[in-house]
C-alpha positions in Angstrom: 82.2 -30.2 3.3 79.5 -31.8 5.8 78.2 -33.7 2.7 79.7 -37.3 2.0 80.5 -36.3 -1.5 79.6 -32.9 -3.4 79.9 -32.6 -6.9 79.7 -28.9 -6.7 82.6 -28.5 -4.4 85.3 -26.7 -6.0 88.3 -26.4 -4.1 90.2 -26.0 -0.5 93.4 -25.1 0.6 93.0 -27.3 3.6 94.6 -30.7 2.6 92.1 -32.8 4.8 89.0 -31.6 2.5 91.2 -32.6 -0.4 91.8 -35.7 1.0 88.0 -36.3 1.8 87.0 -35.4 -1.7 89.2 -37.6 -3.1 88.4 -40.7 -0.8 84.7 -40.0 -1.2 84.5 -39.5 -4.9 82.3 -41.9 -6.9 84.0 -44.2 -9.3 83.5 -42.4 -12.6 85.5 -39.4 -10.8 88.2 -41.6 -9.4 88.9 -42.9 -12.8 90.0 -39.6 -13.8 92.4 -39.4 -10.8 94.2 -42.3 -12.4 95.3 -40.3 -15.4 99.0 -40.9 -16.6 101.1 -38.9 -18.5 101.8 -39.9 -22.2 105.3 -40.1 -23.7 106.4 -37.4 -26.1 105.6 -39.4 -29.3 102.1 -40.1 -28.2 101.6 -36.5 -26.9 102.3 -35.3 -30.4 100.2 -37.8 -32.0 97.0 -37.4 -29.9 97.5 -33.7 -28.9 97.2 -34.7 -25.2 99.1 -34.6 -22.1 97.7 -37.5 -20.1 94.7 -40.1 -20.2 93.2 -42.2 -18.0 95.2 -45.6 -17.7 93.6 -48.9 -19.0 94.3 -52.6 -18.8 96.6 -53.5 -21.7 98.3 -50.3 -22.0 102.2 -50.4 -22.0 103.6 -48.5 -19.3 107.2 -47.5 -18.2 108.0 -47.0 -14.5 109.5 -43.6 -13.7 110.2 -43.5 -10.0 110.9 -45.9 -7.3 112.6 -49.2 -7.0 111.5 -50.5 -10.6 112.4 -47.3 -12.2 112.9 -47.6 -16.2 111.1 -51.1 -16.3 108.3 -51.5 -18.7 105.4 -53.7 -18.7 101.6 -54.0 -19.5 98.9 -53.0 -17.3 97.5 -55.9 -15.7 95.0 -54.5 -13.5 93.6 -51.2 -12.3 92.1 -50.9 -8.8 90.0 -47.7 -9.2 88.9 -47.6 -5.6 92.4 -47.9 -4.2 94.0 -45.6 -7.1 96.4 -48.4 -7.9 97.7 -50.3 -11.0 99.6 -53.5 -11.2 102.2 -54.1 -14.1 103.5 -57.2 -15.4 106.6 -58.6 -14.1 106.7 -56.0 -11.3 106.6 -58.4 -8.2 108.2 -59.0 -4.9 109.2 -62.2 -3.3 107.5 -63.4 -0.3 109.0 -65.3 2.7 107.5 -68.6 1.4 109.2 -68.1 -2.1 105.8 -67.1 -3.8 105.6 -63.9 -6.0 103.0 -60.9 -5.7 102.4 -58.0 -7.6 103.1 -54.8 -6.3 100.8 -52.0 -6.7 101.6 -48.7 -8.0 100.5 -45.2 -8.3 99.8 -43.7 -11.7 101.8 -40.7 -11.0 104.8 -42.6 -10.9 104.0 -44.3 -14.8 104.4 -43.0 -18.1 102.3 -44.6 -20.9 104.6 -45.7 -23.8 101.9 -47.4 -26.1 98.2 -47.5 -25.8 95.6 -50.4 -25.7 93.8 -50.0 -28.8 91.0 -52.6 -28.3 88.8 -49.5 -27.5 88.2 -46.3 -29.3 88.8 -44.1 -26.6 92.0 -42.0 -28.2 90.7 -41.6 -31.6 87.3 -40.2 -30.4 89.2 -37.9 -28.2 91.6 -36.9 -31.3 88.6 -36.2 -33.3 86.9 -34.1 -30.8 90.1 -31.9 -30.4 90.3 -31.5 -34.0 86.6 -30.5 -34.6 87.1 -28.1 -32.0 90.0 -26.6 -33.7 88.1 -26.6 -37.1 85.1 -25.3 -35.6 87.1 -22.2 -33.8 88.8 -21.6 -37.2 85.4 -21.3 -38.9 84.0 -19.0 -36.3 87.2 -16.8 -36.5 86.5 -16.9 -40.5 82.7 -16.0 -40.0 83.5 -13.1 -37.5 86.3 -11.7 -40.2 83.5 -12.4 -43.2 80.8 -10.6 -40.8 82.6 -7.1 -40.7 84.0 -7.2 -44.0 81.4 -5.4 -46.0 
């Protein structure tokens, strides 16, 4: 991996190459690294295990000091791979409060921000794929029946 970033690079066992790939990736790929798993009811409803996190999503913190707390996503820093959640703050020496950056791997989406149609489109795609695969199977069955 001598090139700064290669979209054709598949994988390596070497951790340094994996880190280099993640660090030098363009933002549209880094955004996919910020996927967070969905709660069980959302998994059933949308037929997906995880989705890229967005501002406005309601999340539950699964690990760390703030475990089991919930809040809305205030900000997503794609460059740094961090997420800021409402009411998850630390107190500074001067008494002011500052938001704490969290990793998406320690979060779970409870409720999606439905301002955009991101999930509905993906659900339609997955349903259409299932329908198409079913139609192809029927075609193949009908094809052989004479």
